[in-house]
C-alpha positions in Angstrom: 58.0 175.4 26.1 60.5 172.7 26.2 60.8 170.2 23.4 58.8 167.0 23.6 60.5 163.6 23.6 60.2 161.6 20.5 58.7 158.3 21.8 56.7 155.7 19.9 53.6 156.7 21.9 53.9 160.4 21.1 54.6 159.6 17.4 51.4 157.7 17.3 49.5 160.6 18.8 51.1 163.1 16.4 50.3 160.8 13.5 46.6 160.9 14.4 46.0 164.5 15.6 48.4 166.4 13.2 47.6 164.3 10.2 48.9 166.8 7.7 52.5 166.7 8.9 55.0 163.9 9.5 54.9 162.9 13.2 58.5 163.9 13.9 57.8 167.3 12.4 54.7 167.8 14.5 56.6 167.1 17.7 59.1 169.8 16.9 56.4 172.5 17.5 55.0 171.5 21.0 52.5 174.4 21.2 51.0 173.5 17.8 51.0 169.8 18.7 49.4 170.3 22.1 46.7 172.6 20.7 45.8 169.8 18.3 45.8 167.2 21.0 43.6 169.4 23.2 41.1 169.8 20.4 41.2 166.4 18.6 42.8 164.1 21.2 41.3 161.1 22.8 41.6 159.9 26.4 44.3 157.6 25.2 46.2 160.5 23.6 46.1 162.5 26.8 47.2 159.4 28.8 50.3 159.2 26.5 51.1 162.8 27.5 50.8 162.2 31.3 54.1 162.9 33.1 55.4 164.7 30.0 53.2 167.8 30.0 51.1 169.4 32.7 48.9 172.3 33.4 51.7 174.8 32.7 52.3 173.4 29.2 48.6 173.3 28.4 48.3 176.9 29.5 51.2 177.8 27.2 49.4 176.1 24.3 46.3 178.2 25.1 48.4 181.4 25.4 50.1 180.9 22.0 47.4 179.0 20.1 47.0 179.8 16.4 43.5 180.8 15.2 41.4 178.0 13.7 42.7 175.1 15.8 40.5 175.2 18.8 36.7 174.8 18.6 34.5 176.6 21.1 33.9 173.6 23.3 37.6 172.6 23.5 38.6 176.2 24.2 36.1 176.6 27.0 37.1 173.2 28.5 40.8 173.7 28.5 40.6 177.2 29.8 38.5 175.9 32.7 41.0 173.0 33.3 43.8 175.6 33.5 41.9 177.8 36.0 41.0 180.5 33.6 37.4 181.6 34.3 35.9 183.1 32.3 37.8 181.9 29.3 39.4 184.7 27.2 38.3 185.2 23.7 39.4 182.6 21.2 42.2 183.4 18.8 41.0 185.0 15.6 42.6 185.6 12.2 43.7 189.2 11.6 40.9 191.1 9.9 38.2 188.6 10.8 35.4 189.7 13.1 34.2 187.2 15.5 30.6 186.0 14.9 28.0 185.1 17.4 26.5 181.7 16.9 24.0 181.9 19.8 21.8 184.8 20.8 
């Protein structure tokens, strides 16, 4: 995935959704940054990304997502938005068996 531009709008989004890193550092890893936006972002955050990223980049973020970022709802939503039906299994940490929350 190509690098994201460092703009005031994206720095504000990064500051909010990747709160544990400096905003400039968060933008250096676009896959990680987008996964956080896709999980924790607001409509305003997604609006800031319009014209910069599209379905291809969102799909790449899903393809390379680290375990533990996406929740089930966000994972299902974004896979649907990217035309992936049914959604593939969520990323899991090595050695951790997935659990069923619902019968």
